[in-house]
C-alpha positions as CSV (number, residue, x, y, z in Angstrom):
1,M,95.0,65.7,83.8
2,A,92.5,69.0,84.0
3,H,88.9,68.0,84.9
4,T,85.8,70.0,86.0
5,N,85.8,69.5,89.5
6,G,89.4,70.9,89.5
7,I,88.3,73.9,87.5
8,K,85.5,74.5,89.6
9,S,87.4,74.2,92.9
10,V,90.0,76.7,91.3
11,W,87.1,79.0,90.9
12,A,85.7,78.8,94.5
13,V,89.2,79.6,96.1
14,L,89.3,82.8,94.0
15,K,85.4,83.7,94.9
16,R,86.7,83.1,98.6
17,G,89.6,85.1,98.2
18,F,87.6,87.9,96.7
19,N,84.8,88.0,98.9
20,G,86.7,87.1,102.4
21,I,90.2,88.8,101.9
22,Y,90.2,91.8,99.2
23,H,86.4,92.8,98.5
24,N,87.3,94.7,95.6
25,W,89.9,94.1,92.6
26,S,91.3,96.8,90.5
27,R,91.3,95.8,87.1
28,K,95.0,96.8,86.6
29,H,96.3,94.4,89.1
30,C,93.7,91.6,88.7
31,H,96.8,89.6,87.3
32,R,98.3,90.0,90.6
33,Y,95.8,88.5,92.8
34,I,95.4,85.9,90.6
35,N,98.9,85.2,90.5
36,E,98.8,85.0,94.1
37,F,95.9,82.4,94.3
38,V,97.7,80.3,91.8
39,F,100.9,80.3,94.0
40,R,99.1,79.4,97.3
41,L,97.3,76.6,95.1
42,N,100.5,75.0,93.4
43,D,103.0,75.4,96.0
44,G,100.2,75.2,99.4
45,C,101.1,71.4,100.0
46,C,101.1,71.3,103.9
47,E,103.5,68.3,103.7
48,R,106.0,70.8,102.8
49,D,108.0,72.5,105.4
50,T,107.1,76.2,106.3
51,Q,110.8,77.1,105.3
52,E,111.0,75.4,102.2
53,R,107.9,77.2,100.6
54,L,109.0,80.4,101.9
55,N,112.3,79.9,99.9
56,S,110.2,78.8,97.1
57,L,108.1,82.4,97.6
58,F,111.6,84.2,97.9
59,S,113.2,82.6,95.2
60,Q,110.4,83.6,92.4
61,M,110.7,87.1,93.5
62,G,114.2,87.8,92.9
63,G,115.1,90.6,90.3
64,K,111.3,92.0,90.3
65,T,110.4,95.0,91.6
66,L,107.0,96.9,91.7
67,T,107.5,101.0,92.0
68,Y,105.2,103.3,93.9
69,R,104.3,104.7,90.4
70,E,103.5,101.7,88.8
71,L,101.3,100.5,91.7
72,T,99.2,103.8,91.9
73,G,99.7,105.2,88.4
């Protein structure tokens, strides 16, 4: 179930990431930044082993490529 406090928590994490890590997001790649934080929130459970979390990350990356032209164009 979604609650107001949960939504505020997600926005707080996004704002801290924006101000503390990236400082500037391009509109073109905004969805990528948001997806990174969604992954961190959903898969960031500290009770899981680090190797298990990495395996989850790598399994979701399979078959996806981002060319330099797509990144900069």
